[in-house]
C-alpha positions as a printed NumPy array, in Angstrom:
array([[ -54.393, -113.755,   15.492],
       [ -56.405, -116.125,   17.663],
       [ -57.407, -119.565,   16.49 ],
       [ -61.043, -120.405,   17.197],
       [ -61.601, -123.844,   15.741],
       [ -65.12 , -124.713,   14.67 ],
       [ -66.916, -127.708,   16.216],
       [ -68.53 , -130.267,   13.882],
       [ -71.57 , -129.002,   11.915],
       [ -75.014, -129.236,   13.567],
       [ -76.789, -132.549,   13.015],
       [ -79.53 , -134.724,   14.437],
       [ -83.311, -134.913,   14.083],
       [ -85.54 , -131.86 ,   13.685],
       [ -88.342, -132.213,   16.286],
       [ -90.877, -130.02 ,   14.459],
       [ -93.541, -130.478,   11.83 ],
       [ -92.789, -129.435,    8.277],
       [ -94.758, -126.174,    8.355],
       [ -92.967, -124.796,   11.413],
       [ -89.557, -125.95 ,   10.201],
       [ -90.06 , -124.232,    6.845],
       [ -91.195, -121.03 ,    8.566],
       [ -87.873, -120.854,   10.372],
       [ -85.881, -121.763,    7.267],
       [ -87.762, -119.076,    5.336],
       [ -86.888, -116.419,    7.904],
       [ -83.207, -117.352,    7.797],
       [ -83.26 , -117.073,    3.999],
       [ -85.045, -113.696,    4.179],
       [ -82.379, -112.353,    6.517],
       [ -79.502, -113.725,    4.44 ],
       [ -80.77 , -112.298,    1.147],
       [ -81.635, -108.938,    2.717],
       [ -78.191, -108.666,    4.285],
       [ -76.413, -109.603,    1.061],
       [ -78.379, -106.951,   -0.822],
       [ -77.655, -104.416,    1.918],
       [ -73.932, -105.006,    1.47 ],
       [ -74.355, -104.538,   -2.285],
       [ -76.292, -101.3  ,   -1.821],
       [ -73.679, -100.063,    0.631],
       [ -70.991, -100.635,   -1.977],
       [ -73.113,  -98.705,   -4.468],
       [ -73.333,  -95.741,   -2.08 ],
       [ -77.079,  -96.131,   -1.541],
       [ -76.682,  -96.991,    2.149],
       [ -74.34 ,  -94.749,    4.119],
       [ -72.924,  -94.592,    7.634],
       [ -72.347,  -97.824,    9.54 ],
       [ -73.605, -101.239,    8.479],
       [ -73.226, -104.376,   10.595],
       [ -74.292, -107.595,    8.884],
       [ -75.863, -110.657,   10.513],
       [ -74.683, -113.15 ,    7.896],
       [ -73.854, -116.444,    9.617],
       [ -75.805, -115.66 ,   12.786],
       [ -79.323, -116.115,   11.383],
       [ -80.176, -119.179,   13.471],
       [ -79.762, -117.242,   16.693],
       [ -82.237, -114.473,   15.945],
       [ -84.76 , -116.678,   14.169],
       [ -84.701, -119.515,   16.663],
       [ -84.922, -117.227,   19.682],
       [ -87.588, -114.853,   18.395],
       [ -89.889, -117.687,   17.371],
       [ -89.828, -118.847,   21.008],
       [ -91.259, -115.516,   22.181],
       [ -94.77 , -114.083,   22.192],
       [ -95.9  , -111.104,   20.06 ],
       [ -96.696, -109.36 ,   23.38 ],
       [ -93.087, -109.603,   24.564],
       [ -90.653, -106.701,   24.254],
       [ -87.515, -106.902,   22.102],
       [ -84.363, -104.808,   22.508],
       [ -81.454, -105.382,   20.12 ],
       [ -77.97 , -104.203,   19.171],
       [ -76.664, -102.356,   16.12 ],
       [ -76.597, -105.734,   14.28 ],
       [ -80.389, -105.849,   14.415],
       [ -81.774, -106.005,   10.862],
       [ -82.56 , -109.708,   11.183],
       [ -84.237, -109.304,   14.567],
       [ -86.432, -106.499,   13.233],
       [ -87.431, -108.502,   10.171],
       [ -88.364, -111.664,   12.083],
       [ -90.206, -109.62 ,   14.661],
       [ -92.576, -108.502,   11.903],
       [ -91.184, -105.224,   10.639],
       [ -91.788, -104.693,    6.927],
       [ -88.647, -105.286,    4.873],
       [ -89.4  , -102.203,    2.789],
       [ -89.486, -100.03 ,    5.918],
       [ -86.16 , -101.514,    7.02 ],
       [ -84.488, -100.922,    3.667],
       [ -85.906,  -97.404,    3.377],
       [ -84.541,  -96.62 ,    6.844],
       [ -81.091,  -97.791,    5.818],
       [ -81.383,  -95.583,    2.728],
       [ -82.277,  -92.659,    5.012],
       [ -85.697,  -92.17 ,    3.404],
       [ -88.794,  -90.761,    5.108],
       [ -90.667,  -94.003,    4.455],
       [ -88.264,  -95.85 ,    6.775],
       [ -89.374,  -97.174,   10.162],
       [ -87.76 ,  -94.168,   11.895],
       [ -88.444,  -91.802,    8.986],
       [ -84.844,  -92.042,    7.848],
       [ -83.427,  -90.513,   11.018],
       [ -82.152,  -93.669,   12.644],
       [ -80.447,  -95.575,    9.874],
       [ -79.048,  -99.078,   10.085],
       [ -78.296,  -99.067,   13.814],
       [ -81.554,  -97.56 ,   15.087],
       [ -84.442,  -99.554,   13.662],
       [ -87.548,  -99.098,   15.822],
       [ -91.176, -100.201,   15.619],
       [ -93.504,  -99.77 ,   18.582],
       [ -96.275, -101.704,   16.801],
       [ -94.229, -104.919,   17.006],
       [ -92.77 , -103.997,   20.412],
       [ -89.332, -103.772,   18.824],
       [ -87.659, -101.121,   20.958],
       [ -84.695, -100.482,   18.861],
       [ -81.337, -101.336,   17.721],
       [ -78.803,  -99.448,   19.802],
       [ -75.483,  -98.069,   18.577],
       [ -73.926,  -98.121,   22.061],
       [ -72.333, -101.413,   23.101],
       [ -74.411, -102.65 ,   26.028],
       [ -76.746,  -99.669,   25.706],
       [ -79.84 , -101.803,   25.34 ],
       [ -79.339, -103.65 ,   28.623],
       [ -80.565, -100.877,   30.982],
       [ -83.448, -100.15 ,   28.597],
       [ -84.533, -103.788,   28.823],
       [ -84.436, -103.627,   32.616],
       [ -86.607, -100.51 ,   32.503],
       [ -89.131, -102.132,   30.17 ],
       [ -89.281, -105.205,   32.395],
       [ -89.741, -103.054,   35.499],
       [ -92.637, -101.248,   33.812],
       [ -94.238, -104.581,   32.895],
       [ -93.914, -105.837,   36.464],
       [ -95.358, -102.646,   37.958],
       [ -98.31 , -102.889,   35.574],
       [ -98.709, -106.597,   36.39 ],
       [ -98.329, -107.517,   32.714],
       [ -97.33 , -111.059,   31.793],
       [ -94.656, -109.862,   29.408],
       [ -91.037, -110.891,   28.858],
       [ -88.413, -108.416,   27.689],
       [ -85.762, -110.088,   25.547],
       [ -82.506, -108.181,   25.22 ],
       [ -79.975, -109.194,   22.551],
       [ -76.323, -108.167,   22.909],
       [ -72.893, -109.4  ,   21.898],
       [ -70.034, -110.851,   23.917],
       [ -68.318, -107.455,   23.779],
       [ -71.084, -106.004,   25.954],
       [ -70.21 , -108.391,   28.787],
       [ -67.16 , -106.236,   29.558],
       [ -69.326, -103.126,   29.981],
       [ -70.455, -101.863,   33.352],
       [ -74.023, -101.705,   32.067],
       [ -74.034, -105.493,   31.721],
       [ -73.23 , -106.065,   35.392],
       [ -75.505, -103.285,   36.637],
       [ -78.407, -104.563,   34.548],
       [ -78.063, -108.211,   35.559],
       [ -77.674, -107.198,   39.188],
       [ -80.827, -105.051,   39.23 ],
       [ -82.851, -107.592,   37.258],
       [ -81.903, -110.28 ,   39.763],
       [ -82.48 , -108.079,   42.825],
       [ -85.895, -106.915,   41.65 ],
       [ -86.909, -110.248,   40.069],
       [ -87.598, -108.701,   36.689],
       [ -88.766, -110.7  ,   33.645],
       [ -85.726, -110.112,   31.417],
       [ -84.365, -112.699,   29.011],
       [ -80.706, -111.765,   28.522],
       [ -79.706, -113.106,   25.064],
       [ -75.939, -112.999,   24.566],
       [ -74.885, -113.594,   20.955],
       [ -71.293, -114.689,   21.507],
       [ -69.582, -114.563,   18.114],
       [ -66.12 , -114.763,   19.736],
       [ -65.032, -111.245,   18.744],
       [ -65.934, -107.867,   20.215],
       [ -65.269, -105.824,   17.081],
       [ -61.682, -106.948,   16.326],
       [ -60.833, -108.279,   19.779],
       [ -61.002, -112.004,   20.498],
       [ -63.008, -112.744,   23.628],
       [ -60.05 , -114.213,   25.534],
       [ -58.168, -110.932,   25.034],
       [ -60.884, -108.88 ,   26.711],
       [ -62.417, -111.279,   29.256],
       [ -60.446, -112.805,   32.119],
       [ -63.346, -115.245,   32.55 ],
       [ -64.609, -116.46 ,   29.161],
       [ -67.364, -118.66 ,   30.62 ],
       [ -70.148, -116.118,   30.164],
       [ -72.772, -118.359,   31.758],
       [ -70.647, -118.471,   34.9  ],
       [ -70.632, -114.67 ,   35.014],
       [ -74.41 , -114.498,   34.677],
       [ -74.966, -117.246,   37.232],
       [ -72.95 , -115.236,   39.749],
       [ -75.898, -112.842,   39.866],
       [ -78.188, -115.614,   41.027],
       [ -80.064, -116.326,   37.815],
       [ -80.376, -119.446,   35.635],
       [ -77.828, -119.448,   32.799],
       [ -78.188, -121.645,   29.716],
       [ -75.957, -122.211,   26.69 ],
       [ -76.897, -123.153,   23.113],
       [ -75.109, -123.788,   19.83 ],
       [ -76.035, -120.59 ,   18.019],
       [ -75.399, -122.156,   14.613],
       [ -78.033, -124.847,   15.251],
       [ -81.524, -123.402,   14.974],
       [ -83.014, -126.439,   16.733],
       [ -80.742, -125.957,   19.744],
       [ -81.416, -122.213,   19.787],
       [ -85.178, -122.538,   19.658],
       [ -85.482, -125.36 ,   22.173],
       [ -83.078, -123.728,   24.643],
       [ -84.891, -120.405,   24.353],
       [ -88.25 , -122.103,   24.91 ],
       [ -86.842, -123.659,   28.069],
       [ -85.46 , -120.287,   29.205],
       [ -88.767, -118.496,   28.583],
       [ -90.682, -121.222,   30.434],
       [ -88.306, -120.911,   33.403],
       [ -88.597, -117.136,   33.345],
       [ -92.39 , -117.106,   33.264],
       [ -92.598, -119.64 ,   36.091],
       [ -90.087, -117.865,   38.34 ],
       [ -90.838, -114.268,   37.23 ],
       [ -87.103, -113.604,   37.43 ],
       [ -84.375, -113.074,   34.828],
       [ -82.7  , -115.797,   32.756],
       [ -79.451, -115.589,   30.767],
       [ -78.814, -117.505,   27.54 ],
       [ -75.495, -117.621,   25.692],
       [ -75.738, -118.438,   21.992],
       [ -72.347, -119.5  ,   20.637],
       [ -72.409, -118.215,   17.081],
       [ -70.104, -116.781,   14.419],
       [ -70.354, -113.99 ,   11.87 ],
       [ -69.09 , -114.763,    8.389],
       [ -68.576, -111.126,    7.425],
       [ -66.431, -108.422,    9.013],
       [ -67.633, -106.602,   12.13 ],
       [ -68.827, -103.733,    9.947],
       [ -68.304, -102.498,    6.416],
       [ -65.371, -100.405,    7.707],
       [ -63.588, -103.398,    9.224],
       [ -60.388, -104.487,    7.45 ],
       [ -60.667, -107.803,    9.342],
       [ -56.975, -108.345,   10.086],
       [ -57.552, -110.17 ,   13.365],
       [ -58.712, -113.618,   12.235],
       [ -57.518, -116.21 ,    9.76 ],
       [ -59.42 , -116.693,    6.501],
       [ -59.141, -120.434,    7.087],
       [ -60.993, -120.005,   10.376],
       [ -63.879, -118.251,    8.629],
       [ -64.085, -120.933,    5.952],
       [ -64.097, -123.64 ,    8.601],
       [ -66.989, -121.974,   10.414],
       [ -68.889, -121.659,    7.145],
       [ -69.192, -125.445,    7.131],
       [ -71.464, -124.893,   10.155],
       [ -73.609, -122.364,    8.28 ],
       [ -77.141, -122.46 ,    9.749],
       [ -79.027, -122.363,    6.467],
       [ -77.358, -125.168,    4.55 ],
       [ -76.95 , -127.468,    7.577],
       [ -80.599, -127.059,    8.594],
       [ -81.9  , -127.529,    5.053],
       [ -79.744, -130.66 ,    4.704],
       [ -81.293, -132.103,    7.874],
       [ -84.783, -131.337,    6.6  ],
       [ -84.053, -132.984,    3.264],
       [ -82.706, -136.068,    5.014],
       [ -85.998, -136.347,    6.947],
       [ -88.186, -135.829,    3.878],
       [ -89.467, -132.454,    5.103],
       [ -87.878, -130.459,    2.273],
       [ -87.113, -131.008,   -1.386],
       [ -84.573, -129.119,   -3.473],
       [ -87.445, -127.645,   -5.494],
       [ -89.104, -126.358,   -2.324],
       [ -85.835, -124.85 ,   -1.129],
       [ -85.318, -123.052,   -4.441],
       [ -88.87 , -121.731,   -4.302],
       [ -88.347, -120.361,   -0.781],
       [ -85.089, -118.758,   -1.865],
       [ -86.715, -117.206,   -4.935],
       [ -89.488, -115.767,   -2.764],
       [ -86.889, -114.213,   -0.458],
       [ -85.109, -112.689,   -3.455],
       [ -88.395, -111.247,   -4.709],
       [ -89.161, -109.725,   -1.307],
       [ -85.721, -108.123,   -1.234],
       [ -86.141, -106.729,   -4.751],
       [ -89.475, -105.181,   -3.752],
       [ -87.91 , -103.682,   -0.62 ],
       [ -85.103, -102.106,   -2.627],
       [ -87.596, -100.707,   -5.136],
       [ -89.609,  -99.246,   -2.239],
       [ -86.509,  -97.61 ,   -0.785],
       [ -85.375,  -96.293,   -4.156],
       [ -88.772,  -94.709,   -4.741],
       [ -88.83 ,  -93.182,   -1.259],
       [ -88.524,  -89.482,   -0.509],
       [ -85.916,  -87.44 ,    1.303],
       [ -86.863,  -85.361,    4.316],
       [ -87.094,  -81.693,    3.318],
       [ -84.55 ,  -79.324,    4.799],
       [ -87.378,  -77.403,    6.464],
       [ -88.15 ,  -80.458,    8.636],
       [ -84.625,  -81.097,    9.905],
       [ -85.343,  -79.594,   13.343],
       [ -88.704,  -81.326,   13.662],
       [ -88.896,  -83.485,   16.814],
       [ -85.417,  -82.357,   17.882],
       [ -86.688,  -79.796,   20.405],
       [ -90.19 ,  -79.118,   21.649],
       [ -90.411,  -75.504,   22.889],
       [ -92.258,  -74.746,   26.059],
       [ -95.804,  -73.547,   25.493],
       [ -95.944,  -69.87 ,   24.539],
       [ -92.214,  -69.684,   23.784],
       [ -90.56 ,  -69.677,   20.337]])
């Protein structure tokens, strides 16, 4: 086992007004409660297949996505429920998709790892490690060719940095000056492998910088650091019209997936990192500044619980795809041929 000691918890002033700060806190609570319920429904056999939870990493997705425009493109990984939710996807459609129901965002055919919503420019979770990186480059190339002022943000984990697609994508984006924001969520473990066991160079910003692009680093457990660093990255990207890399140093509190026995890290390490939990540290800072009361926090939490309950009810009431439709959209015959 590898020992990854946790730094001190996030602290310091929150440089935002109360309304914006509570919007971000609300989104972190929505993700946390949805993910906890998803784990419960998985245990009950309602959600099948793979399930990768975002618990502990909420500050990264929320802080980064709130620094982007609704016109920007988003590409994510298989740990994408939180990204989809913050991007504007209906929680009921997300839950129904995980249930495999027709009312899901991909009509029940994608499941947990393949959420997709063109209306919010959310171009998918992706089950392949690093698989979203070339897609992001393609989306950015299309935007540049159409002369659209649009950023494509691509989220991926530290495990993807060892993939060839990572290097090919950063290289092309740099060569062609494409507007890609490469968002690396470094949670220190690629599945069950500690980063120093798979990367000879663990300074991920150094790797990105070798391709001739700006590379920034943020504490992924601190939503203030995430948001402000991402705003800086987006500003740099829009001014230079070239790619920017951001490493968010974060940590997942749950196993890699529901199938993970989690034998590769110490329980004490997890508990230590929980002291840096983004929800309770951020809410404590807001309370200290008079921007949040305990009553307001409880009300926000209750609202998140209610939204989750409604999403589960929507998924439970959803319908299964009929057997007759199983080949629909799988193959489109040539005109005039069966």
